[in-house]
C-alpha positions in Angstrom: -31.4 -13.2 -4.5 -28.9 -16.0 -4.1 -29.2 -17.0 -7.8 -28.4 -13.4 -8.8 -25.4 -13.2 -6.6 -24.2 -16.6 -8.0 -24.7 -15.4 -11.6 -22.7 -12.3 -11.0 -19.9 -14.2 -9.4 -19.4 -16.5 -12.4 -20.2 -14.1 -15.2 -17.3 -12.2 -16.8 -16.9 -8.7 -15.4 -18.0 -6.5 -18.3 -19.6 -3.1 -18.7 -23.3 -2.3 -18.6 -25.3 0.9 -18.5 -25.5 0.5 -14.7 -21.7 0.6 -14.3 -18.7 -1.6 -15.0 -18.5 -5.1 -13.6 -19.3 -5.0 -9.9 -19.0 -1.2 -9.8 -22.5 0.3 -9.9 -23.4 4.0 -10.1 -24.5 5.4 -6.8 -22.0 3.4 -4.7 -20.1 5.2 -2.0 -16.3 5.3 -1.9 -16.4 2.7 0.9 -18.6 0.4 -1.2 -16.2 0.7 -4.2 -13.2 -0.1 -1.9 -15.0 -3.2 -0.6 -15.1 -4.7 -4.1 -12.4 -7.3 -4.5 -12.2 -7.2 -8.3 -9.3 -4.7 -8.0 -6.8 -4.0 -5.2 -5.2 -1.9 -3.9 -7.4 1.2 -4.2 -5.7 4.6 -3.9 -7.2 8.0 -3.2 -6.7 10.6 -5.9 -6.3 13.9 -4.2 -6.8 16.0 -7.4 -10.3 14.5 -8.1 -11.3 13.4 -4.7 -11.9 9.9 -6.2 -10.2 6.6 -6.2 -8.2 4.5 -8.6 -6.8 1.0 -8.9 -4.1 -0.2 -11.3 -5.0 -3.9 -11.3 -8.5 -4.1 -12.9 -9.2 -6.8 -15.5 -11.6 -5.4 -18.1 -12.6 -7.8 -20.9 -9.4 -9.8 -20.3 -7.0 -6.8 -20.3 -5.4 -5.5 -17.1 -5.7 -1.7 -16.8 -6.1 1.2 -14.4 -9.7 2.1 -13.4 -10.7 5.4 -11.8 -13.8 6.4 -9.9 -15.3 9.8 -9.5 -18.0 10.6 -7.0 -20.5 13.4 -6.4 -23.6 13.7 -4.1 -25.2 10.8 -6.0 -22.3 8.5 -5.1 -20.3 6.9 -7.9 -20.8 9.1 -10.9 -18.1 8.2 -13.4 -16.0 5.2 -14.1 -12.9 5.7 -16.2 -11.0 2.8 -17.8 -7.5 3.5 -18.9 -6.9 1.6 -22.1 -3.5 3.2 -22.8 -1.1 5.8 -21.5 2.3 5.9 -23.2 4.5 7.1 -26.1 3.9 4.3 -28.6 1.5 5.3 -31.4 0.9 1.7 -32.5 -0.2 0.8 -28.9 -2.4 3.8 -28.8 -3.9 2.8 -32.1 -4.6 -0.7 -30.8 -6.1 0.7 -27.6 -8.3 3.0 -29.6 -9.5 0.0 -31.6 -10.4 -1.7 -28.3 -12.5 1.3 -27.1 -14.1 1.6 -30.5 -14.9 -2.1 -30.7 -16.3 -2.1 -27.1 -18.6 0.8 -27.8 -19.8 -0.6 -31.1 -20.4 -4.1 -29.7 -22.3 -2.8 -26.7 -24.1 0.3 -28.0 -24.1 0.2 -31.8 -22.8 2.8 -34.3 -20.5 5.5 -33.1 -19.9 9.1 -34.0 -17.0 11.6 -33.4 -17.2 15.3 -34.1 -13.4 15.1 -34.9 -14.0 12.8 -37.9 -15.2 14.5 -41.1 -18.8 13.7 -42.3 -18.7 10.8 -44.6 -15.4 9.5 -43.3 -15.6 6.2 -41.3 -15.0 6.4 -37.6 -12.0 4.1 -37.3 -9.1 3.8 -34.8 -6.8 5.4 -37.4 -9.2 8.3 -38.2 -9.5 9.0 -34.5 -5.8 8.9 -33.8 -5.2 11.1 -36.9 -7.9 13.6 -35.6 -6.2 13.7 -32.2 -2.8 14.4 -33.8 -4.4 17.1 -36.1 -5.5 19.1 -33.1 -1.9 19.5 -32.1 -1.3 22.2 -34.6 -3.8 24.4 -32.8 -3.4 23.2 -29.2 -0.7 21.8 -26.9 -2.9 18.8 -26.1 -4.9 17.0 -28.8 -8.1 15.5 -27.4 -11.1 14.1 -29.2 -14.1 11.9 -28.2 -16.3 9.2 -29.7 -19.9 8.5 -28.6 -22.5 5.9 -29.4 -25.1 7.4 -31.8 -27.7 6.2 -29.3 -26.8 6.6 -25.6 -28.4 4.2 -23.2 -31.2 5.8 -21.1 -29.9 7.8 -18.1 -26.2 7.1 -18.9 -23.4 8.8 -20.8 -20.8 6.5 -22.5 -17.8 7.8 -24.4 -14.3 7.2 -25.4 -11.6 9.8 -25.3 -8.3 9.9 -27.1 -5.6 12.4 -26.3 -2.0 13.3 -27.1 0.2 15.6 -24.9 2.9 17.0 -27.1 5.1 18.2 -24.3 5.7 14.7 -23.0 4.9 12.8 -26.2 2.2 10.8 -24.5 -1.0 9.2 -25.9 -4.0 8.6 -23.7 -6.9 6.4 -24.5 -9.9 6.1 -22.1 -13.4 4.7 -21.9 -15.9 6.5 -19.6 -19.2 5.2 -18.2 -21.0 8.1 -16.5 -24.2 9.4 -15.2 -25.3 12.4 -17.2 -24.4 15.8 -15.6 -27.0 17.4 -13.4 
């Protein structure tokens, strides 16, 4: 047990099918708040969850959000980007895409036409294309092969009314 704790303390905090860094599925809100990898934690009234704006994920500082259900920690949301700069949204989308490919293999997105490569540019273009039909463009990417008992996906969005791009990575337990 001591060796495992030591290995976790010196290993970089990355994502795994069991959670992200020191955050594991099934943790209670109190257990999440006890993790020192990010502070301060703030309650999110709308979701009943928690968030922290100072998490370092693969060397990048970002917001991390936690959603709970009767099983405990159910979903971890990593905020790769929120802002008005398309180029920064594109780079953030590249980060999500590279992370999912590196850890889970090939990716797919229903928003990208068959035969077209799933790239950051094709994903951002697909997000923007939705805007002609909806106020908010939102698309997702998924690993072709999900890890057993987990649901991993990236989500890109654009809110036209406030000209804001959103780029997220989610680690989640499958819905019950």
